[in-house]
C-alpha positions in Angstrom: 27.6 -115.3 100.1 25.3 -112.3 100.2 24.6 -111.9 96.5 22.3 -109.0 97.0 25.2 -107.0 98.5 27.6 -108.3 95.9 25.2 -107.3 93.1 25.0 -103.7 94.5 28.8 -103.6 94.6 29.3 -105.0 91.1 26.7 -102.5 89.6 28.9 -99.7 91.0 32.3 -101.1 90.1 31.8 -103.1 86.8 30.8 -101.2 83.7 27.6 -102.5 82.2 26.8 -104.9 85.1 23.2 -105.1 86.0 21.6 -107.0 88.8 19.9 -108.8 90.3 22.0 -111.9 90.5 20.8 -115.5 90.1 23.8 -117.6 91.4 24.3 -121.3 90.8 27.2 -123.0 92.5 29.1 -125.3 90.2 29.7 -128.9 91.2 33.4 -128.5 90.3 35.7 -126.0 92.0 36.7 -128.1 95.0 39.4 -125.7 96.1 37.8 -122.4 95.4 34.0 -122.1 95.3 32.8 -121.2 91.9 29.4 -119.6 90.9 27.7 -119.0 87.6 26.0 -115.6 87.8 23.0 -115.0 85.5 22.0 -111.4 85.4 20.1 -109.0 83.1 23.4 -107.9 81.6 24.6 -111.4 80.9 26.4 -114.3 82.4 29.5 -114.1 84.6 31.7 -116.4 86.8 32.6 -115.6 90.4 35.4 -117.5 92.2 36.1 -117.0 95.9 38.2 -118.3 98.6 36.5 -120.9 100.8 35.6 -120.1 104.4 37.5 -121.2 107.4 41.2 -121.7 108.3 43.3 -122.2 105.1 46.7 -123.6 104.4 49.3 -120.9 103.8 49.6 -119.9 100.1 46.5 -122.0 99.1 43.3 -120.7 97.4 45.1 -117.7 95.9 42.3 -116.2 93.9 44.2 -113.0 93.7 46.9 -114.8 91.8 44.3 -116.3 89.5 43.0 -112.8 88.8 46.4 -111.4 88.1 47.4 -114.0 85.6 44.1 -113.9 83.8 44.4 -110.1 83.4 48.0 -110.5 82.1 47.1 -113.2 79.6 43.9 -111.6 78.4 46.0 -108.5 77.6 48.3 -110.7 75.6 45.6 -112.2 73.5 45.6 -115.7 75.0 42.3 -117.6 75.2 41.3 -116.9 78.8 38.1 -115.4 80.2 38.1 -111.7 80.6 38.7 -110.7 84.2 36.7 -107.7 85.5 37.4 -107.2 89.2 39.1 -108.5 92.4 37.3 -107.8 95.7 38.9 -108.1 99.1 36.4 -105.8 100.9 34.9 -107.6 103.9 32.0 -105.2 103.8 31.0 -106.8 100.5 32.0 -110.4 101.1 33.5 -112.4 104.0 35.9 -114.0 101.5 38.0 -112.6 98.7 36.6 -113.2 95.2 37.0 -112.1 91.6 34.6 -111.7 88.7 35.3 -112.8 85.1 33.3 -113.3 81.9 31.4 -116.5 81.3 33.2 -118.3 78.5 31.2 -120.3 75.9 32.6 -123.6 74.8 32.5 -127.3 75.0 34.0 -128.8 78.2 35.1 -132.5 77.9 35.1 -134.2 81.2 36.0 -137.5 79.5 39.3 -137.3 77.5 38.0 -140.1 75.2 35.5 -137.5 73.8 32.9 -140.3 73.4 30.6 -138.3 71.1 33.3 -137.1 68.7 34.7 -138.5 65.5 38.4 -139.5 65.2 39.1 -136.4 63.1 37.5 -134.1 65.8 39.5 -135.8 68.5 42.7 -135.3 66.6 41.9 -131.6 66.2 41.0 -131.1 69.8 44.2 -132.8 71.0 46.2 -130.8 68.6 44.6 -127.6 69.9 45.4 -128.6 73.4 49.0 -129.2 72.4 49.2 -125.9 70.7 47.6 -124.1 73.6 50.1 -125.6 76.1 53.0 -124.5 73.8 51.5 -121.0 73.7 51.2 -120.8 77.5 54.9 -121.7 77.8 55.8 -119.2 75.1 54.3 -116.2 76.8 56.7 -113.2 77.0 56.9 -112.8 80.8 58.2 -109.3 80.6 55.5 -108.0 78.2 52.9 -109.8 80.3 54.2 -108.2 83.5 54.8 -111.6 85.1 58.5 -111.6 85.7 57.9 -111.7 89.5 55.0 -114.2 89.3 57.1 -117.0 90.9 60.2 -117.2 93.1 63.7 -117.9 91.5 65.6 -121.1 91.8 65.0 -124.7 90.8 61.3 -125.1 90.1 61.1 -128.8 91.0 63.1 -128.4 94.2 60.8 -125.6 95.2 57.6 -127.4 94.3 58.7 -130.7 95.9 59.4 -128.7 99.1 56.2 -126.8 99.0 53.9 -129.7 98.3 55.7 -132.0 100.7 55.0 -129.5 103.5 51.4 -129.1 102.3 51.0 -132.9 102.4 52.5 -133.2 105.8 50.3 -130.4 107.2 47.1 -132.1 105.9 48.1 -135.8 106.5 45.5 -137.9 108.1 47.2 -141.3 108.1 50.4 -143.1 107.3 51.1 -143.4 103.5 54.3 -145.4 102.8 53.9 -145.1 99.0 53.8 -141.3 99.3 56.8 -141.2 101.5 58.8 -143.4 99.1 57.8 -141.3 96.1 58.9 -138.1 97.9 62.2 -139.7 98.7 62.7 -140.9 95.1 61.9 -137.5 93.6 64.3 -135.8 96.0 67.2 -138.0 95.0 66.5 -137.9 91.3 66.0 -134.2 90.9 66.9 -133.1 87.3 69.6 -130.3 87.1 68.3 -126.8 86.7 68.6 -126.0 83.0 67.6 -122.4 83.4 64.3 -122.7 81.6 61.6 -120.5 83.1 58.1 -120.1 81.7 54.6 -119.5 82.9 53.3 -122.9 84.2 49.5 -123.5 84.3 49.8 -126.1 87.1 46.8 -128.2 86.3 46.9 -128.8 82.5 44.2 -131.3 81.5 41.3 -131.4 79.1 38.6 -130.6 81.6 40.2 -127.3 82.4 39.8 -126.2 78.8 36.9 -125.1 76.6 36.6 -125.8 72.8 34.4 -124.5 70.0 32.0 -127.4 69.3 31.9 -126.7 65.5 35.6 -125.9 64.8 37.3 -127.6 67.7 39.3 -124.5 68.3 40.5 -123.9 71.9 38.3 -121.0 73.3 39.3 -120.8 76.9 42.0 -122.0 79.4 40.5 -122.2 82.9 41.6 -122.8 86.5 44.8 -120.9 87.0 45.0 -121.3 90.8 48.2 -123.4 90.7 49.9 -121.3 88.1 53.4 -119.9 88.7 56.8 -119.4 87.0 58.6 -122.6 86.6 59.6 -125.4 84.3 57.3 -126.2 81.4 57.7 -129.9 81.5 55.7 -129.9 84.7 52.6 -129.1 82.7 53.4 -131.7 80.1 54.1 -134.3 82.8 50.7 -133.5 84.4 48.9 -134.1 81.1 50.6 -137.5 80.6 49.9 -138.4 84.2 46.1 -137.8 83.8 46.0 -140.1 80.8 47.4 -143.0 82.9 44.4 -142.8 85.1 41.3 -145.2 84.7 38.6 -144.1 82.3 35.3 -142.8 83.7 34.0 -139.9 85.7 36.4 -140.3 88.6 39.7 -141.2 87.0 39.1 -139.2 83.8 42.0 -141.0 82.1 42.9 -143.1 79.1 44.2 -146.2 80.7 43.9 -149.2 78.4 42.1 -147.1 75.7 42.9 -147.9 72.0 44.0 -144.3 71.3 44.9 -144.9 67.7 41.4 -146.2 66.9 39.9 -143.1 68.5 42.2 -140.6 66.9 43.9 -139.7 70.2 47.7 -139.3 70.0 50.1 -141.6 72.0 52.2 -140.0 74.7 55.2 -140.2 72.5 53.5 -138.5 69.5 52.0 -135.8 71.8 55.4 -135.0 73.4 57.1 -135.0 70.0 54.5 -132.5 68.7 55.0 -130.3 71.7 58.8 -130.4 71.4 58.5 -129.4 67.7 56.3 -126.5 68.5 58.7 -125.2 71.2 61.9 -126.1 69.2 63.3 -128.2 72.0 64.8 -131.8 72.1 62.2 -134.5 72.8 62.4 -135.0 76.6 62.5 -138.1 78.8 59.3 -137.7 80.8 59.6 -140.2 83.6 60.6 -137.8 86.4 58.0 -135.2 85.3 55.1 -137.7 85.3 56.1 -139.1 88.7 56.3 -135.6 90.1 52.8 -134.9 88.8 51.4 -137.9 90.5 53.0 -136.8 93.8 51.6 -133.2 93.4 48.1 -134.4 92.7 48.3 -136.8 95.7 49.3 -133.9 97.9 46.5 -131.7 96.6 43.9 -134.4 97.1 45.1 -134.9 100.7 44.4 -131.3 101.3 40.9 -131.7 99.8 40.3 -134.6 102.2 41.6 -132.7 105.2 39.3 -129.8 104.5 36.3 -132.2 104.3 37.2 -133.7 107.6 37.7 -130.3 109.1 34.3 -129.1 107.7 35.8 -126.5 105.3 35.2 -128.2 102.0 33.2 -126.5 99.2 31.5 -129.9 98.5 32.1 -132.2 101.5 30.9 -135.4 100.1 32.7 -134.9 96.8 35.8 -133.9 98.7 35.8 -137.1 100.7 35.4 -139.1 97.5 38.4 -137.4 95.9 40.4 -137.7 99.1 40.1 -141.5 98.8 42.3 -141.4 95.7 45.5 -140.1 97.5 46.9 -143.6 97.8 46.1 -144.4 94.2 48.1 -141.4 92.9 51.0 -142.0 95.2 51.3 -145.7 94.2 50.9 -144.8 90.5 53.7 -142.2 90.8 56.0 -144.7 92.5 55.3 -147.3 89.8 56.1 -144.7 87.1 59.5 -143.7 88.4 60.5 -147.2 89.3 59.8 -148.6 85.8 
């Protein structure tokens, strides 16, 4: 990206912005390249579409910008969005600019440097934040048309099955079996429609290191209108993964000793906050494994096609497609 040109543009369009820009690309942001901009007027974050041929409906930074603007106006803890740019004279790819949010980011859900009490507070804040996202007044936020109507899970299964097929690189029997099971065990449409984050996990959140309060909810690329149990299922799915930098899960961790809630306790707290019956989560967790496998397959395909933001990391992530598919199949079959 031509950050000299972008700096000139932002100085003219964003109140208070002053260049020049010192840009540092983050190691995360596999889907949409993300840059930390350090300037005389402060720090900002720029997220852009990647270069090259892209899958239809993927990399929708314009949707990210829209939902951030809507939620910021409603007082939710999201970074302040400043500007969306789709001017090819400024940048060859669409991007948006938002404020840099301060806060502690936990890449490891075990929170190894925290006390049991701090962990309990962080997880409670995460639970409270998820319930708040699902309680957003869609009309007041201007998001009534943020997703298509109909059964959310039918829509998502269809979308991500097609995305997976379009980016497939080899036969994957476990993925095929998981797709078939989900299609034949689709829960009835209960009419519940909320804002759905789409990738709810601890490393997409920021917390105040001193108070453990939730300070920012990040990475809204997969957000839409849909069923809230999709987000809850995604969180439980993540916890089933192996511990460590790659899996970022809680598999075989003594959660009680660490002060981390069990799946059952976390779901019960969420249900209480939203005043709903405690749900059976098997379908929703299996669905989340399927969706993540489809996303990782797309990451792998972009690496092989030479369009990945971080090619080596993308190939490493792509190697986990089979793991997610098999874990999802095991979840729904148990």
